[in-house]
C-alpha positions in Angstrom: 35.4 122.8 115.5 31.7 121.5 114.7 31.9 120.0 111.4 28.1 120.0 110.9 28.7 123.0 108.4 26.0 123.6 105.9 28.0 124.4 102.9 27.3 121.3 100.7 30.1 122.0 98.2 32.6 122.3 101.0 31.8 119.2 102.9 31.5 117.3 99.6 35.1 118.4 98.5 36.5 117.4 102.0 34.7 113.9 101.7 36.3 113.5 98.2 39.7 114.4 99.3 39.3 112.1 102.3 38.4 109.1 100.0 41.4 110.0 97.6 44.1 110.5 100.2 43.0 108.0 102.8 43.8 109.6 106.1 43.7 107.9 109.5 41.5 110.8 110.8 40.2 114.2 110.0 40.5 117.4 111.9 38.8 120.6 111.2 41.0 123.5 112.6 39.1 126.2 114.7 42.2 128.6 114.6 42.0 129.0 118.5 45.0 129.8 120.6 44.5 126.5 122.5 44.5 124.5 119.4 47.7 126.4 118.3 49.4 125.4 121.5 48.1 121.9 121.2 49.6 121.5 117.7 52.9 123.1 118.9 53.1 120.4 121.6 52.4 117.7 119.1 55.2 118.9 116.8 57.7 119.1 119.7 56.9 115.4 120.6 57.2 114.4 117.0 60.5 116.3 116.5 59.1 118.4 113.7 59.5 121.4 116.0 62.7 122.1 118.3 62.2 124.4 121.4 64.3 127.3 121.2 65.5 129.2 124.3 62.2 130.0 126.1 63.8 132.6 128.7 65.5 134.5 125.5 62.7 133.7 122.8 59.6 132.4 124.6 57.0 130.7 122.2 59.8 130.5 119.6 60.5 127.1 117.7 62.8 125.9 115.0 61.7 123.7 112.1 64.2 122.0 109.7 62.9 121.0 106.3 64.5 118.4 104.0 67.6 119.4 102.5 66.2 119.5 98.9 63.0 121.3 100.0 64.1 124.6 101.0 62.7 127.0 98.4 60.2 127.4 95.6 60.7 124.9 92.9 59.4 126.8 89.8 60.2 124.2 87.2 57.6 122.0 89.1 55.0 124.8 89.3 52.2 124.5 86.8 49.2 126.7 85.6 46.7 124.5 84.1 44.2 126.4 81.7 42.1 125.0 78.8 44.1 126.9 76.3 47.9 126.9 76.6 48.1 130.5 75.3 46.0 131.8 78.5 48.7 130.5 80.7 51.4 132.3 78.5 55.2 131.8 78.1 55.6 133.1 81.6 54.2 129.8 83.1 54.8 126.2 82.8 51.6 124.7 81.2 49.6 121.7 81.3 46.1 120.9 80.4 43.6 120.7 83.4 42.8 117.2 82.7 46.4 115.9 82.5 47.1 118.1 85.6 44.4 116.5 87.7 45.4 113.1 86.6 48.9 113.4 87.2 49.0 115.1 90.6 45.9 112.9 91.8 47.9 109.7 90.9 50.4 111.2 93.7 47.6 112.1 96.0 46.0 108.8 96.1 46.5 107.0 99.4 49.2 109.5 100.4 47.8 110.4 103.8 47.4 106.8 105.0 48.6 106.7 108.7 48.4 110.6 109.0 45.9 113.3 109.9 44.0 115.3 107.4 43.6 118.9 108.7 41.0 121.1 107.2 42.0 124.7 107.3 39.5 127.5 106.4 41.3 131.0 106.0 40.5 134.4 104.9 42.8 136.5 102.9 42.4 140.0 104.1 40.6 141.6 106.8 37.4 139.7 107.8 35.0 142.8 107.2 36.6 143.7 103.9 34.5 143.3 100.9 37.9 142.8 99.1 38.9 139.9 101.1 38.8 136.3 99.5 38.5 132.9 101.5 40.0 129.6 100.9 40.2 126.1 102.4 43.5 124.3 102.6 43.4 120.6 103.2 46.9 119.4 104.5 48.6 116.6 106.4 51.4 118.8 107.7 51.2 120.5 111.0 53.8 122.9 110.0 51.6 124.1 107.4 48.7 124.7 109.9 50.5 126.4 112.5 52.1 128.7 109.8 48.6 129.4 108.2 47.4 130.3 111.9 50.1 133.2 111.7 49.9 134.1 108.3 46.1 134.4 107.9 42.9 134.8 109.6 42.2 131.2 110.1 39.4 128.7 111.5 36.1 129.4 112.7 35.9 133.0 111.7 37.0 132.2 108.1 34.6 129.3 108.0 31.7 131.6 109.1 32.6 134.1 106.1 32.9 131.1 103.7 29.4 129.9 104.6 28.1 133.4 104.3 29.7 134.1 100.9 29.2 130.4 99.4 32.7 131.0 97.7 36.2 129.8 98.4 39.5 128.7 96.8 40.1 125.0 97.2 43.8 124.1 98.2 45.0 120.5 98.6 48.4 119.8 100.0 50.4 116.9 101.3 54.1 116.7 101.9 53.9 113.4 100.1 57.3 111.5 100.4 59.2 114.9 100.0 61.1 113.5 97.0 61.6 116.3 94.3 60.6 113.6 91.5 57.2 113.3 93.2 56.6 117.2 93.7 54.2 119.2 91.8 52.6 122.6 92.5 49.6 122.8 90.4 47.2 125.7 89.8 43.8 125.4 88.2 42.7 129.3 88.1 39.6 128.4 86.0 38.3 126.3 88.8 39.9 128.5 91.7 41.8 125.4 92.7 45.4 124.4 94.0 47.0 121.1 94.3 50.5 120.9 95.8 52.4 117.8 96.8 55.9 116.6 97.8 57.0 119.8 99.5 56.7 121.4 102.9 58.4 124.7 101.9 56.3 127.8 102.5 55.8 129.1 98.9 54.9 125.5 98.0 52.8 124.4 101.0 51.3 127.3 102.7 48.7 127.6 99.7 47.2 131.0 101.1 50.4 132.8 100.1 51.8 132.9 96.8 49.4 130.1 95.2 46.3 131.6 96.3 47.1 135.1 96.9 49.0 135.7 93.6 48.6 133.0 91.1 45.0 132.3 91.8 44.5 136.0 92.9 45.9 137.5 89.9 43.5 135.4 87.8 40.4 136.4 90.2 41.6 140.1 89.9 41.6 140.3 86.2 38.1 138.7 86.0 36.9 141.1 88.8 38.5 144.4 88.0 41.4 144.6 90.5 45.0 143.8 90.9 46.9 140.9 93.1 50.6 142.3 93.3 53.8 141.0 95.0 54.1 144.4 96.7 54.7 145.7 100.2 52.6 148.5 101.4 53.9 151.3 103.6 52.8 154.7 104.9 55.4 157.5 105.2 54.5 160.1 107.8 56.2 163.7 107.5 57.0 165.6 110.5 54.0 167.6 109.9 51.8 164.5 110.2 51.1 164.2 106.3 50.6 160.6 105.5 51.5 159.0 102.0 50.8 155.4 101.1 53.2 153.6 98.7 53.2 150.2 97.1 56.5 148.5 95.9 57.1 145.6 94.0 60.8 143.9 94.3 61.6 140.4 93.4 62.1 138.1 96.7 65.2 138.9 98.6 65.4 142.4 97.4 64.5 144.2 100.2 60.8 144.4 100.6 60.5 143.6 104.2 63.6 146.0 104.9 61.7 148.9 103.2 58.4 148.2 104.6 59.7 148.3 108.1 62.3 151.1 107.4 63.5 153.3 110.3 64.7 156.8 109.3 68.1 157.9 110.0 69.0 160.4 112.7 68.9 163.3 110.0 65.1 162.4 109.5 63.9 163.0 113.0 60.0 163.3 112.9 59.4 161.0 110.0 57.8 157.8 110.6 57.2 154.5 108.4 54.0 152.5 109.0 54.0 149.1 107.8 50.6 147.9 106.0 52.2 144.8 104.5 55.6 143.5 103.4 54.9 141.1 100.6 51.4 141.0 98.8 49.0 143.9 97.8 45.5 143.5 96.6 44.6 146.8 94.8 41.0 148.1 94.1 39.6 151.1 92.4 37.9 153.4 95.1 34.7 155.3 94.6 37.0 158.6 94.6 38.9 157.6 91.6 42.0 156.4 93.7 43.5 153.1 93.8 43.3 151.4 97.4 45.4 148.5 98.7 44.8 145.8 101.3 47.5 143.4 102.6 45.7 139.8 102.4 48.0 138.5 104.9 48.2 138.7 108.6 51.8 137.9 109.2 55.4 138.0 107.8 57.3 135.0 106.1 60.5 136.9 105.8 64.1 136.0 105.0 66.3 135.6 108.0 70.0 136.0 106.8 70.7 139.7 106.4 68.1 140.8 108.9 69.9 142.5 111.7 69.7 145.4 114.0 71.7 147.4 111.1 69.3 146.4 108.3 65.8 146.0 109.9 65.9 146.9 113.6 61.8 146.6 113.6 62.1 142.9 112.5 64.6 142.1 115.1 62.4 143.5 117.7 59.4 141.4 116.7 61.4 138.0 116.7 62.1 137.6 120.1 58.9 135.8 121.0 56.1 133.9 119.4 57.9 133.1 116.1 58.5 130.1 114.0 62.2 129.9 112.5 62.8 127.5 109.5 66.3 126.4 108.5 68.5 128.7 110.8 71.5 127.7 112.9 71.3 127.6 116.6 73.9 128.8 119.4 74.9 126.8 122.4 72.1 128.2 124.4 69.6 127.5 121.9 69.0 130.7 120.4 68.3 131.3 116.8 71.2 132.3 114.7 71.9 133.4 110.9 74.5 135.3 108.8 74.3 139.1 109.4 74.0 138.8 113.2 76.8 140.4 115.1 76.1 138.7 118.4 75.7 135.0 119.2 78.1 131.9 118.9 76.3 129.2 116.6 77.3 125.5 117.1 74.7 123.9 114.8 73.9 124.6 111.1 70.6 124.6 109.6 70.7 120.8 109.1 71.4 120.3 112.6 75.0 119.4 111.9 78.1 120.5 114.3 79.8 123.5 112.6 83.0 121.5 113.4 81.8 118.5 111.1 80.6 120.8 108.3 83.2 123.6 107.9 82.8 126.3 105.4 79.0 125.7 105.0 76.4 128.3 105.6 75.1 128.2 109.2 71.5 129.3 108.1 70.3 128.3 104.7 70.3 131.4 102.5 66.6 131.3 102.1 65.8 130.4 105.6 62.8 132.0 107.2 60.8 133.4 110.3 57.1 133.4 110.5 55.6 136.0 113.0 52.3 137.9 113.5 52.3 141.3 111.9 50.7 142.8 115.1 54.3 142.3 116.8 56.0 144.6 114.3 56.9 148.0 116.2 55.8 149.7 112.8 52.5 148.0 112.7 49.5 150.1 111.9 45.8 149.5 112.4 45.5 150.5 108.7 46.5 146.9 108.1 42.8 145.9 109.3 41.1 148.6 107.3 38.2 147.2 105.3 38.8 149.5 102.3 42.5 149.6 102.4 44.8 152.7 102.1 45.0 155.1 99.2 48.2 154.6 97.0 49.9 157.7 95.9 52.9 155.8 94.3 53.7 152.5 92.9 57.6 151.6 92.9 59.2 148.7 90.7 62.5 147.7 91.4 65.3 144.8 91.2 68.8 143.9 92.0 70.9 145.5 89.4 74.6 146.0 89.8 74.8 148.6 86.9 73.0 150.8 84.4 69.7 151.4 86.3 69.6 154.8 88.1 69.0 155.0 91.8 65.4 156.4 91.0 63.3 157.7 88.1 59.8 158.3 87.3 57.7 157.1 84.5 56.2 159.9 82.2 52.6 158.3 82.2 50.5 155.4 83.4 51.2 153.5 80.2 55.0 154.1 80.3 55.0 153.1 84.0 53.3 149.8 83.0 56.0 149.2 80.6 58.7 150.1 83.1 57.2 147.5 85.5 56.9 144.8 82.5 60.7 145.7 81.7 62.1 144.9 85.2 65.3 142.8 85.3 66.9 141.3 88.5 69.6 139.0 89.5 68.2 135.8 90.8 68.2 135.0 94.6 68.0 131.8 96.8 64.4 132.3 97.2 64.0 129.8 94.2 65.8 126.9 93.3 68.5 127.2 90.6 71.5 129.5 90.0 71.8 132.5 92.0 73.0 135.9 90.7 71.7 135.4 87.0 69.8 138.5 85.4 66.4 137.5 84.2 63.3 139.5 83.4 60.9 139.7 86.3 58.0 141.9 85.3 56.4 143.7 88.3 58.3 141.0 90.4 55.5 138.7 89.2 57.6 136.1 87.1 57.0 133.4 89.4 53.5 134.3 90.5 51.5 135.6 87.7 48.4 133.1 87.2 47.8 134.0 83.3 49.7 135.2 80.3 51.8 138.2 81.1 50.6 140.0 77.9 47.0 139.8 79.3 48.3 141.0 82.5 50.0 143.9 81.3 46.9 144.8 79.2 44.7 144.5 82.3 47.2 147.1 84.1 46.8 149.4 81.2 42.9 149.2 81.4 43.3 151.1 84.7 44.0 154.3 82.6 40.2 154.4 81.7 38.9 153.8 85.1 40.4 155.9 88.2 40.7 159.5 87.8 43.8 159.7 90.4 46.2 157.0 89.3 49.3 156.8 91.4 52.5 157.9 89.9 54.8 155.1 88.9 58.7 154.9 89.7 61.5 152.6 89.5 64.4 152.1 92.1 67.7 150.4 92.3 69.4 150.0 95.6 72.1 147.6 94.3 74.4 149.7 92.0 78.0 148.4 92.6 81.6 149.8 92.1 83.9 147.7 90.0 85.3 146.2 93.1 81.7 144.7 93.8 80.8 147.1 96.7 77.4 148.7 96.9 77.4 152.6 96.1 74.2 153.6 97.7 74.0 152.8 101.6 70.3 151.7 101.5 68.4 150.4 104.3 67.2 153.5 106.4 68.8 155.9 104.0 66.2 155.0 101.5 63.9 157.3 102.9 65.7 160.0 101.0 64.4 158.6 97.9 61.1 157.9 99.3 60.8 161.6 100.3 61.6 162.7 96.8 58.9 160.4 95.5 56.3 161.9 97.7 57.3 165.4 96.7 56.9 164.5 93.2 53.3 162.9 94.0 52.4 166.3 95.7 54.1 168.4 92.9 56.5 170.0 95.2 59.7 169.4 93.3 60.5 169.6 89.3 62.6 166.7 87.7 64.8 166.3 84.7 63.5 164.8 81.7 65.7 161.8 80.2 64.7 159.3 77.5 63.9 156.7 80.2 61.9 159.1 82.5 62.0 161.8 85.1 65.4 161.8 87.2 65.8 163.9 90.3 67.8 167.1 90.3 70.7 166.2 92.6 70.0 169.0 95.0 66.4 167.4 95.6 67.9 164.3 97.2 68.8 165.2 100.8 72.4 164.6 101.6 72.3 165.8 105.1 74.0 163.2 107.3 74.5 161.0 104.1 77.8 159.4 103.7 78.3 159.7 100.1 80.0 162.1 97.8 78.1 164.4 95.2 80.0 162.7 92.6 78.6 159.2 93.5 75.1 160.4 93.9 75.5 162.0 90.5 76.8 158.8 89.1 73.7 156.8 90.6 71.4 159.5 88.8 73.1 159.3 85.3 71.5 157.9 82.4 74.0 155.8 80.1 72.4 156.3 76.7 74.6 153.6 74.9 74.0 151.1 77.8 70.2 151.7 77.8 70.2 151.2 73.9 71.4 147.6 74.8 68.9 147.4 77.8 66.1 148.4 75.4 67.1 145.7 72.9 67.1 143.2 75.5 63.9 144.0 76.7 62.2 144.1 73.2 63.5 140.7 72.6 62.0 139.5 75.8 58.6 141.2 75.1 58.3 139.8 71.5 58.0 136.3 73.0 54.6 137.2 73.9 53.6 137.7 70.3 50.3 139.1 69.1 48.9 139.3 72.6 51.4 142.2 73.5 49.9 145.4 74.1 50.6 147.7 70.8 51.2 150.6 73.2 54.4 149.0 74.3 56.0 149.2 70.8 55.2 152.9 70.6 56.8 153.4 73.9 59.8 151.5 73.1 60.2 153.2 69.8 59.8 156.8 71.5 62.4 155.9 74.0 64.9 154.5 71.5 64.4 157.6 69.5 65.3 159.8 72.4 68.3 157.7 73.3 69.6 158.1 69.8 68.9 161.9 69.6 
C-alpha cells in the first residue's frame, strides 16, 4: 500500500507506536486477495498455520493458540474512564493515566524482531452513514488474515478514513502470551484500545468486541444509537412477507444457529435470511422505526456443537476458504470437533495424539471458525444495505434450565428494557472461568458494555421518546430441562415456531395471555404440526411459576441495586408492579 497518506493524525500515531514497540519493519495492509495469499503462505512456513485437506477443504487452515489463550479474559479487561462511576460496577476500572502507563510498559520494545502491520478497517458497509472505521496495529499475522475476513479492510477502509478524518485507534501485540502480562484496555473517551499478551479473537481482533461493542456502545450513546450483542435475521413467510428481528443471547447460547436457521419440513415455504450473527448497530430511521446494520463482514463462530443437525447452513460454508482455531484433525487432515457424526479424529486441539491424551476434548470447547458471510447459503444482500433493515422485534434470552418460559412478550418498551436488563444466563466456555454458573448478563452485554450499565439502560429508555414505531420486545429460553437434565424444547430449526408467534404478535394477528411477567402465547397459537413434543410439555414451557418468579425478582432487584442512584427510577416501578401481580 502507498503509505504517503495525508491524514496527519494517523501517520503521527503509527510513528509513535513504531517508536514505542520498535518493530523490525512496518507493513501497511492493502486488503487485497494477493496480500491475503502471501500472508497465508508466510504463516504456513512459520507453522502458525497448518494446511488442512485441500481436496475436501480448499483454502482452509488450522491455527493452534497457546493453551492458556483460548477465550476472553474478562478479569484482565478494563474500561479506563476519568470517573470510576462512568465505567460502572459492570466493568473493571482503571484511570486513563494508570491504564496507559501500565500497558505501555508492556508494549515497550515488544515488537523487536517482528513486523508491525497497520490494518485500516471499516465496521459496516462502506457506503453506510452508520459505519465506523478503525485502524488496528498488530504484530500478529493471524489477526491480519482474520480481520481481512471479518471486516472491510485495507485500501477501501483507508480511503473512507481519509475522507471522514475519524477512526478508532487499536494497538495489539501478542507480547509473550503469558497471562500475567496480558491486558485488554479500553479508553472510550479517547476512542482507543490497547491489547497485549493474547492472540485470541475477542482479545486480539480489535474490530470485533473491543471496537464494535465496548467502544461502539460508548459512541452509540453519545451519537444517539445502539451498539448491541445481537444477531439480525429476516423471516420470510410463504406469502413473501419479510420481518426483521434482532436477538441478544450470551456467547455460545445459539445466536449463530438461530441466525442461520433452516425451517423444518412442516414449514415449507418459510425462509430465514441471515443479516448478522453476533453484532447489531441500531439507529432511528426517518420513518420512526429502528434500523439495524451488521458491522461485520464475516462469522467468528463456535465450532463444537455445529453440525448438520444443528446448523446445516454453517456446515455448508465451512468446506472452503475458512480459518479454524483450536479444533482437532482427522487422519486425512480434515477439521473435527465434538458434534460431528462423521470423521475419525487422530489429533486434539493441542496437536496431541488422542492415544496420548485420553478423555480430553478433541476440540477446545471454545474452538472457532472464521469465514466470509457471503459463503453462507442464507446470506442476503441486505447485509450490505447502507441504511440497514427495519426491526419489528427485539428478543432477549439466556441459558436457563428452569423457571423462564419458552417465550413471553414485554408489556411496554420500558418493561422490555427491564426484561433485557434482568437477563440471567449460565456461563459458557467463551470466557475463562467456571462454566455453568448463573450470572446476570443484561442484554447479553455483561462482558461488552463500555460504560455504566445504569446509564446504558437509561439510554435504551430514551428511545421511547424518539421513534414512533418501536419494535416489540420478547424474551425466549430454549434451554429448559427435565429433572434428568434433558432439554425439553427441541430447539434449532423448531425455533421458527416461536419466531412465527413473535411475528404474528408484531403484526397484530394473535392475542396473548396476560401474566405478571408479560404476555404469554395461548398454547394453540404455537404450531405443533410435525412437532415431537406433547401438549403437556408445551404447556409446562409456557407456565409462569409465581413463587419461583418472586425469588427471581428478588435476585434481580439485588443485582440492580448495585448500580445505586444511577439506576433508572422506572425500574423500581416496574419491579413493584410485577411483584404485586405475582402476589395477587
